[in-house]
Every structure is written in C-alpha cells, then in structure tokens.
C-alpha positions, 0 to 999 in steps of 0.5 A: 770353381778352379780345376784340377788340372789348372790348380796343378799347374799353380802348385807346381809353379807352371802359371800365375795369373793373367798380368802377374807381372804387370800386377807386381810392378804396380804395385811396387811404385807407391813401395819405396816412398812408403817403407823407402824398398826400391829407392836405392834401386831407383838411384842405381837406375838414373845414375848408372853412369856415375863411378861406384864410389859417387853412387855409395856416397849417395846411398849413404846419404839417401835419404826417403823425403817422401815418406814423411808426406804419405805418412800425412797422407795415411792420417787423413783417411784415419781421421776420416773413421775416427769422425761421427758422421763416420758410424756402423750400424747392426740390426739388435739380433747381431753379433755387433760384437765379434766386430767392434769387440773381438776383432783379433788383436785390436777388438775392433776391425775398423781400428785393425782397419785403422791400423794396417789395412789403409797403408796395405791399401794404397802400396799394394792394390794388386794384393787380396785381403783375406779371412784365413781359417784356423783352430781359433776361429779366423784371422785377417790376413793382407797377401801382396800381389806377389804372393797372388797366384791367381784371383777370381772374383766371387769364386776363388782365390789362390795365394802362396802362404810360403814357397811351399804351402798354398791357400786356396779359398771359395764359397765353402772352405780354405784349403792348404795344400803343402808340398812334400817331397816329389812335389807331392802335396798333403791336402789339409780343409781349415774350415767350412762354410757356406756363402755366396763368395770366398772370404778373399777381396783384392784390394783394388785402386784406379784400373790401369788399362785395357790392356792389362783388365784386373790390375789396378794401380795404387788411389795415390800412383798419381804422385808417384813419378813427381816423388820419384823425381824428389827423391833423385833431386835431392841425392843431387842436392846432398852431393851439390852440398857435398861439392859446393858448401864446405870451403875449400883454402888455397895459399901462395908459397907458404913455406912451413916455419919448422922447416922452412921449405925443405920437408925435412928437418936435420939433426942427429942421425938422418933427416927426419920428415917434418911433423908440421907439414908432413913432409910437404915443406907448406905451412897447414893446419888452422894454427900454422905461421904462414912465410912468403918468400920475396918473389924473385926479378922475374917473378910478378909480387904475390897476392896479398892476403897470400890465403884465402877461400875459394868462393862457390857458386850456391846457385845449385844448390838453391835451385835443387832445394827449391826443385825437390820441394816444388816435386814435393808439393806436385806430387800432393797436388796431383792426388788432390793432397797439396793444401799437406804442402804449404799453400801459397800466400797468393793463392785465393781463397775461392781457390781454395776452397776448390782444391778443398773440395776436389780433395774431399771428393778423392776423399770419399772415392777412396773411402767408399772403395773401402768400405763398400768392397772391403770393410762391408764384405769382410764384416758380412762374411764374420756375421754370416748376415747380408744385411749386417753391417751397413756403414754411413758416412760422410766426408765435410773438409776432415783432412784440413 
C-alpha cells in the first residue's frame, strides 16, 4: 500500500513514478504515426536550419503517409478476435452477460477492446487500463503515460484525472482526491470491493532496457525510425516537386507588341503603364505575341525558337518517391508486417511462407499479451471470479 508521506508528495506534484520522463517519451513515439501528433515537431527539428517560409511550406503540405499502414495493422489484430479460433468461455453459473451484453457503450467487452484497446496498446505502452467505479457501477478508462503518477502492479495505481483531481485504486477501494484552496484535498470513496489486485493494469509492450525497469516501448516501435524517415523524405519529395516539376518559361528579347518595349503607353495626358506587359516591356501571358528585335552588328543571332521551357532533372523526385516507399516497407518489415506492402514478385513461395510464420508468431505474442495481461484480469475482476472468463485462441495466417 502507498504510504501517507509518499501520497502527499504525489498529490502536491513533488514526485512522480521512477523513469516518468522516459515512459512518456516511449509512449509518444508511435502517436505521430497513429494520429499525426508530433509530426510537425519532427519536421521542425529536422529542418531547423531552413528559412521559416520554407518550413511553413513543408508543414502546410505535410502528410502523415504512415497512418494508413498503422490502421492496416490495427485491422489485422481486430480480425483475430472475430475468427472462429478466438473463443471466450464462462462457467454455467457465471454472469457472462456483464461482459458480453451489458458492457459500457458496446455491450461486449471484446468489441470495446477492438474499438479502443488495440490502438491504445500500441500508442500508450506505459499507460494503464483501469476500471473506475461510479454511481452506476464502473467505467473502463485508459490513462496515458503522462497521467500515471505511480503504478505498482498488484498494489496500487495513482493517476491524474485532471490537474486538480487524482484517483487512487487499491485492491479494496477506488478513491478520488480533489484539490481545494491552499492544497487541501477532499477525499471521496467511489467504490469498495475485495480483490487480490487493484482494477488497474499497465498496458505494456517490449521492455526498454535494464536501466529503465518498468518502462515499455510499443510492440510496433521497431517501425518508428523507418517511418520517421518516410515522413521526412515525403516532405522532401513535396519540396522537390515544387522545384523540379512545375515548368519555368524563358524568352529572348520578346518585345511587347503594345508598348514596343517602352513599358508605358503615350496618349492623352501623362504616359500610363502598359497593361499588356505590366510595365516590363516584355511580352507575357499565354496569348502574347512575341516580337524579336534584329541583332545589332556586334550581337550574336537570337536562338530559334526565341522562347522555351527550362528542362529540369526529375531524378531527385523519382529517387525520393522510391525511398519513401522503401522506408514504409522497411518499417513494416521490422515488425513482420511487410505483407501489408507490395510483396516483391521475385520473392519465392518458401520465403513468403517464412514471412507469414514470423507474422503469425508476432500476432500470437501480442494477442496473448492483450488477453492474459489485460482482458482476462479485467473480466475476472468484473465477475469477481478467478476461474472465469477463460480464453481459447489460435493464430493461423489470419493477417494475410
């Protein structure tokens, strides 16, 4: 149980859980590819040396091209829970309807997980899933890493609901602390129960390192570095399109046929700026007539034709387009989902089968984590039974 002095430090904002900053950073990496949050900051950080108007152009045309692939991965996991190989079982005397019919919002807790759980698991590995009690019963709530003040598995969880409101979940009760004036707190017990652990579970993922115990990186984190490069190079490609694709016209001594090169028109009153050429004295516009003056004795003859378009090298644009796709594919390959990209035609059937086996192993690992570490303990807490619900599941090329 958390001690009173430690709780006071947390409530006054004088302490946080160990490695709090690292936990928040690890959770933020995937958000820029799932929701675009932080993508602009990534561009500004990479192109800090460029003029502001160039950076603004990049930001105005920024596209999170990785989001579509993140959504494809989510769909692969949602499919797993809708196959015949995924079964949730209950004893005959269990109130299964609490999980399959009366779950808040969706009726079924598995469908609720499909709607919100997979995405949160992959974008907030250091957040927690909690069952918060209220007058109507309970409500499943995800808290991001930045809201988790402290967490001790099996003992307690302390989270920020708002800047002035905290929730403490223990194996016996759910308590809210509301800040008043002068840092006084009103304490309200939302719900009481008896269980072997608090109704709060870390979402989890891959461990980061021995130096930061209890901090996780997303199961999809292997794709992040490649996808960051894809975002940056897509921005480069947009800039390259601007500079290399749009035509630029050149003209040789094309004299305006209205003002004959003077830039002004004489007539009644003072001379006025020529409307046809804008005062430049040169022919402009797609329908202008071009008059080329004869060269003087010491001048070379004019080119024929006397106007044309600058031929630009498009190889940079083509290279960037290929490299963006390659970085997208490498990111998917890092988490065994390269089949969601175009599979090379020269890849053998045996190689494809190996890739699918690796994908199945990855799918099973993540599905097992979600079921055993989150869905199962949550369901058991709701039913107050240690023997139910039970899950049976298998993965077999379902993501193909």
